[in-house]
N, C-alpha and C positions, 0 to 999 in steps of 0.2 A: 777181313773177307771185304772185298768190294762189289755191292750189289748196282750196277749199270744203270744207265737211265733206260735201256733197251730193256732189261727184266724187269724194272720198276713197273715200266707202261705194259708189259706184260700181264705184273698183276692187277693191274688197273683195268685192264679190258676184261680181264676175270670177273674182278667189283661190278664192272660195267654191265657185263651180262647177268648179273643176279641182281643189279638195279633196276633192272628195265618191267619184271612185276611185284617188288619189293619195296619196302620203304628202310633205309638203311639209315641208323639213328648214332651218332656220338654220347654216351651218355654222359659225359664228363670233361666239361668245357669250360675254363675260367676267363669271362670275358675282358676283367680286371685284374691289374696285379692285385697278388694274396696279401702283402709284406709290406706294403707301404700306404698312406694315404695321399697319394697323388691321385686325386679323381678329377683335376682341373683340364677333362678332354673339351674342346673345342672340337664344334662341326665344320670341318672344312669342304666338305662336300656332301649330298647326298647320301647316307650309308657309311661315311667313311669319319673317323672320330680321329685325334691322336693328342696328346700332350708334349709336343715337339715341335721345333721347328722344321724337321725336315719333312721331305716330299715322298707320299705313300707310292708305294712300287709293288704291284700284284708279287706274289709269291709265285714259284716256279720250282720245278724238280732237277734233281740234280742227283749224281753218283753219289751214296751214302755207304760208310763204311759200318758193318757190325759186327766189327770186332767187340767184344766186352767191356776191353779194360777202355779202349776209346769213347764207347758210350757213357763208362761212369763222368770222364772228364767233359764230356759234354752236358752230360748233366749239372754238373758243380757249374760248370759256368755260364747255364741256363740262367739258373738263380742266383749268382754273384758275381760282384765284378770289383778287380780289386782298381781300378782306375783313378779312384781318389784317395789316395796317399795309400798306407798301408792297413787301415781297416776296411774291411767287406761291404760293401752296400748292397743292397738286394735291389736288383734288375726293375724296371718297370717295364709294364704292355705299353709300346708308345702307340699302339695304331690299335682301334676296335670300333666294332660299330657292325651294321647287318652285312653291310657288302664288304666290308672286312674279312668275315668269316665265309661270309660265300665262298668267296675268290679262294680261299684253304678248301672248302667243302669241295668243291667243284674239280680241284686236283685229283680227287680221289672217291669223287663221284657218292658223296654221302647229300644225304636228303636233311637231316635234322639233327639239331644240336641241344644237349642239355645245359643249359650257362647254370654256374655255380658259383653266386657270391659267397665270402666269409666274412661276416662282419666282425672285426675289432673291437668296436663298442657300438653303443649306438648310434652315434652319429655317424660314423660310418656304415652303417645298415643303411638309414635315410636316402644318404648320398648316391650308395650303389642300388637301390632299388629303384631310386628316381634317374639313374642313368641307363638302369637297365630297363626300364618302361621305356623312355624316351627311345631308345637306340633301338630296341628288339620288339617291344612289346606286340607290336600289330602284326607282325610276320608271323606266318603260321611255319616258317622252318626252324621258329625258336622256340623251346619249351624254357620255363622259366625259375629257378630255383630260389630259396629261401634261406638265411642264417639268422638263429636266434641269437641275439647281441648276451654275451656270455655275462653281463652284469643283468639282466634279468632274473627276480628269483625264481627256483625251480617252482615253487606253488602258485607263480603268476606267467607259468610259462603258457599253460592249455588256453588261457583268457588271454593271453598274447595273440599267439598264436592263432585263434578263432579270429579275435579282431581283423589279425590280416587278412584272413583268409574270406573274410566278408566281402573285401573292398579289392581283392587281388586274384587271380588265378596264378595260385603257387602247384608244381608239378612233382615236389619232391626238395625235402628239407636235408640241407648241406651242414654235417656236422665237423670241427675239425678242432678237436681239444689241443693239438699242437699249439696251435697259433693262439686258442682261446685262453691258453694256460689252466686247461681243466685236468684237472689230477686225478684220473679214473683209480686208484687207488685209494683217493681219498672217502670219508665219506659225504663232501659236500660234492666231489664229482660225478659221484657214483646218483644222488640226488637229483644231479641235474641231468644227466643222461637219462634219467629212469623217468623223470617228466617229460622230457622230448617223445621217450619208446609210447609213455602212453596216451598224449597227445597225438601223436602218429597215427597209434589204433585206433584213436576216438575220432581224429578226423580223415581219417582214411586218406593218409600222404606216406610215401613211402620215404625210407633215410637214404642217406648214404654218407658214411665216414671215413674219416682219414684214415690208413692202417699201413702202418711203420714210423720213420721216424720224422722227424721235423726240426730243420736246422732254424736257431735263434736268430736275431740280429746281430750276435756278435759272435756269429760262426759256431757257438758252442751247437750240442746237439740235443735235443727232449724227446722222452721217449712215451710221451704220455697217450699215445694212439700205438705202442706194443701190441704186440698178438699176447703177450701174459698179460695187460691191462683189459684188453678185448675180451678175454676169454674168463674175466671176472665178472662181465653183464648178462642177464638175463634175458636175450633177445628175444624171448618168448612174449613181452610185457607188449609188444605189439604183435598184431597179426600183417602188419604190412611188411613186404621186402624192404630187407636192412642189404645194403651194398656195403661192404668194405673193400673199399677203394686200395689200390695198387698192389690188389690182394695180399695186404698187408705187409708188404715188404718195401717201402717205398725207402729209399738209400740203404738198400741190405743186400749184400753178395750171396751168391750163389751157395755158399757153404752156410750159410746164417737161415737162409730158406729151407734149405733141405733139411736141416739137422734141426732146427729149432723153429721156426715158422709154418714148414708144411705139416707138421704131425700135428700140431696146436689147430691149425686150420680145419685140417680133415676132420679133429676132434668138433668144431663147431659146426661144421656143413652138415656131418651127420644126426648133432644135437638138435639141431633150428633149422628144418625144412626153409624159412622165410629168408635163411641166408643167400647172399650172392657174392660174387667176388668181380673186380671191374681189371682192365690190362693196363690200368693208365700208367706211366712211368715205368715200366718193366723191362730190360734189357731181355735180349735173344737168351740166356741162357736158364734165366727165369722161366720166360714163356715159355720153353721147350721144358721143364719141370713141370708146370703149370698144365700144360696139354697133356702130358704122359700121365697125371695123377690127380687131376679134378676133372670131373665129367662136366661137358662142356653147354649140360643143361643148366649148371651153376655158377657161366661165366658171361662177362658181359664187356662189349667192347667200349674201351674210352682211352682216349688221346691223351688228355691234360694239356690239351689247347688250353690258350695260344701259347702255352711258354715251350708246349712242343709240335709240332706241325703233323698236323693229322696222317697227311701220308705216309711220314716216317714209322708212324706208329703201326698201320697198316700192312706196310711194307716189311718190317720186324715180322708181325705175325704170318702174315704168309708164307716167309722164307722158313720159321721155326714149322709152321706146319706141312711145307713140302718135304723139309729135310726128316719129317717124322714119319712121309709115304702117310700122311692121313689128308683127307678131304679138303682140299683148301674150301671150294666153292662150300660144299654144304655145313663146315664149321662156321664160316665167318658168315653167314646167313644167319645160324642158327642165334650166332652170339651178337650180333649188330641190327637185327630185325626181329626175329620169332620172340628170342627172350626180352628186350626191352619192351617192345610193343605188347605182347599177350601177357606178361608178368609184372611191368612195373609203371609204363605209362597207358595213358587216355588217349586214345589216338584220335588226332585233330583233324 
């Protein structure tokens, strides 16, 4: 199914009408590449940074295919490239910065973005936070997240985070067991996540955790963030909200979602009132199942930009809601404004 530019512009008009009286937020944005340590960004002009020699061109809207199998192919291409020999290498985010992201947000009438770094180690964490503050820190359009380096001992996590928050305004904690190789089936992994959740409650800061599979640098898949592992965690350790990103279904298909992930997800949401899910990285078939089965009061809009264009994620959501004959405006307002601003973020 091809959605034309005319239809996408119609969706954007709906969002534009919502925006007039409301602040619209994307809870899940990555300003830097997750998988490499290429942080050699150079400021080419105010608000625009790059780590390549190409000239920046603002994004634009095109027709898009919402065929699920095509979307799967696009997702794999976004994260990997076979251009260098037979091995897969992770693509880098070549352009970033306040004006780059602003260009993406303008295309779909978004007002704010929550920026999520992922610390591979302590050194990469320091580099990312330095660049986050340099590129976005003073701009009220952006909320800054934080990722605790995996080598911090679990019994020092609170002390580490307390010190960070003394000197830096942090909006949310990003947890990515797949990239950090944090095995949630092990005692060590559970001690680590429990320490993060305990610190979250004490310091009054919400969390967002990767949900689903993670592709390793060699092309293999790890399941450290699978719904089975997430189900073993006591989420009541923190009183703050915790968002399960990708609805726990990253790199999963509809059969896996409906038959394995969704039943477990429902149990978690019923048991823990502080849990929510986001829409990032989901195809239209899973979005359809999500909105039919999970109340919108537990859903938050996230796009997974800059890997995916925000306008494409919004288009998929509105297309899905329209096919379900649900209220496009009311539900998108709830998941992109009411839920993040009233339940997660402190308004700027």
